[in-house]
N, C-alpha and C positions, 0 to 999 in steps of 0.2 A: 531343807529350804529354809531360806533365809527369812528373817522377820521383814525385811523391806518387800520379798515375794510375796509372804503371805498379805502383806497389806493392800498388795497390789491388785493380788488375785480378788479381793473382796467387792472390787468395781467390775461390774458388767461394762461390757464394750460401748452398749449405746450410750450409758450413763456418761462415760468420760466424751463419746463425742458430742451428743448434747451439749456438757457444761463447757467444752472445747469452742462448739459452732456459737452459743449463746456470749461467752463471755467475749470471745474476738467480735462479736457483732454490735454489744452493747456498751464495754469498756470505751473503746474511742469516741464512740457518741456520747456519754456521758462526757467523758473529760473534753471534747472541744464543744461539747455544749455549757458546760458548766465554766468552760475559759471565755467563751463568747457570750454568757448570760452575766458573768460579774465584769465582762468591759460593759455590754450593753446598759447593765443598769448602773454603774457610776455614771454611765452619758446620761440615761433619764435623769438621775438624780442633779447631776450637774443642769441641764438644761431648767429642771423647775430651780434652782438656786439663779439661773440666770435670768429667768423669768421673772421673778419678785427684784432681783437687781435692777432691771431695764424697766419694771414697772414703778419701782420708788423713786430711781432716778428720773425717767420721764417726768413723775407727777412734782416732785420737787423742783425738778425745774421750770416746769409751767407756773409751779406756783409764786418760784422766785422773781421768773419774768413777768408778771401779774402783778406782783408790789410793787417791782420795780415802775411799773408804768404807772401803778396807779399814785406813788408818790411825786413822779413825773409830773402828774397831770394835776394834781392837787397844788403841787408848787407853782405850776404854770397860772393855777386859778389865785392863787394867793398873791403873785405878781401881777398878775394880771389887775389885781386890784390895787397894788400899794405902786406900780411904777405911772401910771397917766397921771395928767395935773388935777389938782385939786386941794382939798382942804389937807393941813400939815397934822391935823389933828386924826388917828386912826378911829376913833368912833364917830365923829363928824362924819368921815368919808365913808362909812361902814352905811350912814344914813341915808346918802346920795341915792336918788333915786333908779339910775343906771347899775349901781352895785348890786341891787336886788336882782333886776332883768339880767344882767350880767350871769349871775349865778344860776338863777333859773334856766337861763339857755344854757348855760355849762352842764347842768345836770341832767335837762333835756337830751344832749346830746351823748350822755354818757346813762346808758340805759341800766348800766348794773349800778349806779348810783340811786340808792334808795331814798337818800337824803342830803343835805349839807349844810354844812353849819361853819360860820364863819366868826370868831372873836376876837377880842382885843383881850390885851392882857388881864382887862379887870373882868371880863367873863361877859361884857356884854357884845351884842352886835346881832348878825342874823341866824335866827334858829325856828326850826319848823317845828309847828304845833301837831302834827299827828305823829308822834313818838310816843311806842310803848313806854310803862315805867323801865322797864328790864332795858329796853335801847337807849332811854335817857341816861339811864345811871351807866351804861357802857360809855357813853360819849362823855359822860361828865368826870368818869374815872378817868379816861384817855386823857382828855384837855390838860386835867389836873399833873400827869405825870407828865406829859410833853411839855406844857410852859413851864415845870420844874427843871426838866432833865434838859430842856434843849433838843431833845432826841425825837424822832418819827415813832410812836407809839401804835402799838397793834393789840387790841382787845376784843374777843371773839363775845358774841351776845349768846347768850343759854337761852333755848327756846327750846328744848326738850327734843326727843326724837333723835333719828338718825338723817333726818332732812339735811340739805346742803346748808351749813352755817351761814348768819350772818355778821360781819366782822366790821370794825369800825378802826377806821384808821387816822390817826391825828399828826397833822404836820405843823411844824412850829416856823412861819415865815418869818426871815429878817430881812430888814430895811436894804443891808448888803449882800442878801444871798446872791451869791454864784449862779448861773444857769445850770443845769442839773445836765451832766454829760450823759451822750446816748445810753441808754442799756446796753450790756454786752457780757451774754452769755449769763453766767453765773454773779458775775461783779458784784459787789456789794457798794450802795451807795456811801461817800464819806459821809460821817455823821457833820451837823452844822456846828459851828461853833457858838458855843452860847452865852448866856441870852442875853448880852450886853445888844443893846442894837433891836431886839425883838420887837416884833409890831403886833401882827397877829397870828391864830391858830387855825388852821383850816381843820376839818374834820368831815370823814365821807361816812354814812354807812351804806354798803354796799353787801349785795349779793356774791358768796365767794366762787365765782364762776371757773377756776380751777377743778375745785373738789365736783361742783357738780358737773362738772364735764366727763371726770374722772368715773364718777357713779354711774353715767350714761354707758361710760365704754366699755372697755373688754376687760375690766377686772374681774374676776371670777368670785364667784357668791362666797368661797370658802375663806376669802380673804380679808383678814381685815385691816383696814386704815386706821392712822390714829396720825395725830398731829399734835406733839407737843411743844411746849417752850423750852427754851436751856437749863429751867430747873427740874426739868422731867414731869414736869404739868400736864396734863393732858386736856387739850384744846379743844379738840375736837375726834370723834369718832364714827364709825359707822355702825355702831351698836354691834360690834364682835366681844370676845373676852375681851378682858381689859389688859395690859401690857403690867406683869410685874413687877414692882416695884426695882428688882435686883437689874433688870432689862436696860432701865433709862439711867440707873445710879452711873454706867459705867461712862457716858458722856454726857451726863451734868454736869459733871465735874471739869469738863474739859473747855479750854480756852478758846479752841478753835474746835469750827464746824468741823463733824465727821461725818463719814460715812463707813458702817462696817455692818457684817453678817452676824448674827447670834441664832444659836440653837440652846433651848431650855425648855424645863417644864413646868407646866401649870397644872393646878388641880381645880376641877372641875365636876362639881359636886361627890367628891370622894374619890373621885379618877383622876388618874395621874394621866397628864396628855404630852406627850412631845411635841413642841413646836419649833418653826423654822422664821426667822423675823431678817427683815433686811432694813436698813437706816440709812436714811439718805438726808443732807443737810440742806436746809434753804439761808443761805448766806443773806439773804437782804433782809431779813427777818429776825434770825437767829433761831428758826424754830427748825425741828429736825419731822421728816417724814416717816413713819415706820409703817411696813406693810408686812401682817403676821397672819402664818396658816398652819395648820397643823402639818405633821410631817406627813401623819397617815395618807392627809389626802393630797399633801405634795408629791409623795412618793408613791400615789395610789398606782400610778402606771407600770412603776418600777416592783411591787407587788403582784401585780396584774400579770405580768410578764412572768414573775416567779410561778407564780400559778400555771402558768398558761404551760412554761419550760418542763413544769412537774407533769402535768396532763401529756404534753407531747412524750416525754421521757417514758412514761407508763405505756403510753401506747406503743411507740416503738418497742419497749422492752416486750410487752405482751406479743406485738409481731416478731422480734427476732427469739423469743422464746417459744411461739409456733413452729418460726421457721425452722429453727435447731431441732424441735421437737419429730417433724417430719422427716427432715433431711436426716437426722439420727437414727430414727426409723427405718428410713429407705437405706442407709450404707449398714446398717448392724444387720438387719434382718436375713438376708442371706447368710452372715457368718454364723447368728444364730440357729440358722436352720442346718447350717455343716455342723455345728455345734452339737446341737441336740441328736443329728443322726448317728455324729462319731461316738456320742456315749450311747446311743441306742445300739451301736455296733459292738462296743465295748463291753456292755453286758450281754452280748451274745446274739442277737438281733441280727444278724446278716442280711436278711431280707432288704432291711432299708436303703434307701436311695435319698440323694440331694437332689431337692427340683431346682434346675435349671433357669426356668423362666425367669425374667426381667432382671438377671444376673449382670451386671459387666462382664465386659469381655474374660480380664482378668479373673473374677471369680467363675465365672460358666466355666473356662479351663478347669480352675481347682475344681469344682464341682463333676467335670467328666471326669478327669483324672482321680477324683476320690471315689467316682462312681464305679469306674474299670478296676479298681483296686479292689472296691467293696465285692464286685464278682468273681476277681479271681481268688481272695481271700474265703470267699462264702465256697466257691469248688473244693479248695485245699480243706476247709476246715468238714466239708462234707465226706469226702475221703478219708479226711483223719476219722470222724466220728462212723462211717461204715467200717473202717479198719477197728478201732477200737472197738465195735460193738462185735465184730467177728471174734476179736481176741476175747472177748468177756465173756460171750458165748462158748469159746473154744476154751478159756480157763474154765468154766463151768462145767464144761461137758467133762474136762478130762476130772474134774474134783469128784463128779458123782460116778464115772469109773472107776476110778480108786476106790470110791467109800462102795461102789458095788462090790469091787474084790473084795474089800474086806470084809465086807458083810457076807461073801460067798463063804468065808471060812466055817460061817458056823449056820447050816440051813435053817435052823428054827428063828433067826434072828433077821434072814434076809429082808430087804427093804424097810428095816428098821432105823437107817437113819434117815430115811426120804420122809418118814413118817413122823418123825422127831422135830425135823426140821420144820414141817407143814405145820403141826402144832404150834410151836416156838412162834413161828412169824404169826399166828393168829393172835396168840397170848402177847403178843409184842405191839400188836395194833391193837387190842382190846386196853392196852397200856398206854393208847396217843402217844406212842413213841414215832419220832419223824422216818418217813420212810426209807431213807437212809440206814438210819440206825436197826429198821424191821429186817431190810436187806442182811447186817453183819452178821444180826440174829440167826437169821436163818443158815447162813454160811458156817458158824460155827456149830449150829445145832447139827449139821449136816455132817460135821466133820467130829464131833464131838465121841466117836468110838473108833477113830483113826489108829490111837494107839495099838489095839487088840491086835494088829498085825505082827508085834512083836510079842504077841504072847502065843504059847504054845497050843497046835491043834487039838492033843488032847483035853487042852484045860478047858478050853473053846467048847469043844463037841460033846464032854463029857455030859452023859445024862443023870448022875445022880448028883449027892451033893459033894461039893469042892471039901477038900481036907483044908486043915488051917494053913499048910504050906502052898496049893493051889491059890488058895485065896488072897494069898498075899500077892501072889502073882500075878492073877487077876486085876488087883487095885493097881497093879503098876502100869495099865493101859492108861490112866491118865496123865502120868510122867512123861512116860514115850510119847504118848501122841505132841504133849507141847513142847518136847524137844523136838519135834520132827517140823511142828511149824514152826517153832522159833529160825528154822533155816531160811522160810521163805519170807522174805519184806512183807508182801502184798499180805499174808495169812497170820499178822503178829499179834491184830487187835482179834482175833477170835483165838487165841491162844486161852484166856480166863474160861471158857465155853468147854474147853477139850479139860483142861485143867481140873477146873474145881466145878464140874458138875453133879460129885457126889458128895461134896459138902454139906451140912447139914446146918439149919438157922441157929438151933440151940446148941450147934459144938458136936464133935464127936464123929464127924465126914474125915473123910481121906482126900487127897493123901497129905495136906496141912492143918486139918483141924480147924479150920476158919470159921466162924459163927458172926450172924446178923449181917451187918451191914460190910463187915470186911470180904462177904463172896461180892464179887461182882456181878451186877441183876441179869447179865447175859448168860451166866452160869446158873442164877436163881430159875431163870425160866426154861434153860433146857431140863434143869432138875426135873420139873415138874411135869414137863412133855415126855422126858424119859420113862420116868415113871408111869405115868398114865400109858404109854406103848408097852410097857413091861406088864402092866396088869390085863392089859386087851388084848395081848397076843398068846397063843399057844407057845407053851415053852416044855423042856422035855419033865420040867418038874413039877408043870401044873397047867390048865387048861384054862383059855382066853375068859376074863370076867367080864361083867357087864357094864354098862357105861354108868347106870345108876351104882353100884360095886366100886367102879374106880373113882367117882366124886366123892364119895363117902370117905374110902381110903385116904385118896388126899385131902379130903374138910380135914380129917380126925389129926392127919398132920402138920396141918399148917399153924405155923409157931413154934413146931419142935424140928421137924427134916425141912418146912418150906416155910418160904415167906408168904405172911397172909395176904399181903398186896397183889402178888402174885397169882397166888390161888383163887382170890376174886374177881381176877382177870380172868382167869381159865372156868370159874363158873359161868362167867357172863357170856363168854365162847360156848360152852356147853348147851346154856338157854335159847343162846341164838340160832342153836343147831347147826354151828360151824364145827365143833367136835364129834365124830360117829366113831363108833365101837364096830369090831369084827372086820379090823382094816385088812383086805387082802391087797390094795394097791394104795398108794398116796397120789394124788391129783396135785402137783406143784408148779405154778405158773413162774418158774422159774426165778431168776435174777432182776428181772425187767418188769417193768410198769405196776399195777396194783393187783398183785397175785391173790385171788380167793382160794383160799386153802381150805379142806375139806377131807376128811378120810370118808369113801366110799365105801357104802355096804357089800357084804358079800352077796 
């Protein structure tokens, strides 16, 4: 058998069916699910990025539009003061009653303006008195920067917390300042050339409505919103984690407003967190809007989808496992029953039949054919057994007839072989030999004197002591018996009992002078039984001895003529009452079954 066939025979059919059914069900599902999961995960992650891009873009656009509108309003306010007829001196013009009323009305019409301040280049003019120190400081700083640069200046008022910020917008107004063009998209207001011809600076403290509206809108709680200037300084945030410096350094050096997406890592209380940020420019003010969100939160839906996919895969794998197990059992059970029945029939139980209930048509037909074959085979085997039994009985009968013919040559030893065979089998049983070996011992003992058929009758029947020549001729019966059996193949295993049953354990026996373990066990058993029958049977030269005499004689010869182990088994048989003296006949239950061998008393 090849190595490949040996390897394949290790696997049972139900295991192979189970593996095939399970893998054919789960592999396509996992492959398709993995492909779809990867694609859906990418879609979800892109949607999260698109969300940040959209929100950051929308907020930056709203801030830019708001800044443009505020600058336009302040420019209109300043020109509304300079253009009407009045004193040429700006300071004198600012102290005219109508100017203060005009500014107050302008502020009233614009609720985002918390305070308005109109100053000349010397810093005098209309200024509110209800400003806090922080607000006044921010407006003063914005005025100085705007006056010196001739550009609009934006400055946040630091009032703490994450509330919508207050912003100071300072716009220089020139006498020849052209009207501002209408705002369009993200277009920046061109800087006003400067500062020659500058007449005044208009400043507004206002509530920064775009951020307030954004905080009330649909921005998620885990999204951090930052407003930074072009140098990377944070002007305002909604209280989330601060931006790493390396994030803003990449665009703080840019000369033009930029829009980009960043992925980076921040450390929070010793824990590193992956972040995703979208940066969107506010061209009108030079600011940048940054929306930052932890990737774990941004991609939470993708991670949840992974968890759901794993759970669904495990569930379906479990169902596939259960289905494959049930299907494999349903398919393999009939074949297993067929294999089990065939093994039992191969072991000799021809009465077994394959159950056909619940099988498919093909297997049911196979089971029917197998059962018919089993019935036919059982019938033939039964006939063969009967024939073999008949032949066996005929064989045993022939042996007994032949042995009886040999014993008939000596009227004093008639029945001797049968009795020796019975005692030998009893001793073999006491030695716990297998039943098959006991049977062979019985046949060997039955044939142990078959060689006497070649000994002359006057030697066998002589009532006196044999001469040396006659004794040598008598010893030849062992060799002649072995030679007779050697011609019969079925009796070759019994030859040791015939040839060597007169050998001695200590040596000195005949015909070959064997000793100890050289003497086969079957011959050692027959030797003890032969001696026992010779002692307890009437002979021309002696009267039959008692059981006690036979036991004492055989015990005395243990280790000399007989094997002590065989003698011990013989003595156990005597104690059990299985061996008796005064034998007239032997009741032997042949070669079949469990014989009870016992010599019957006269």
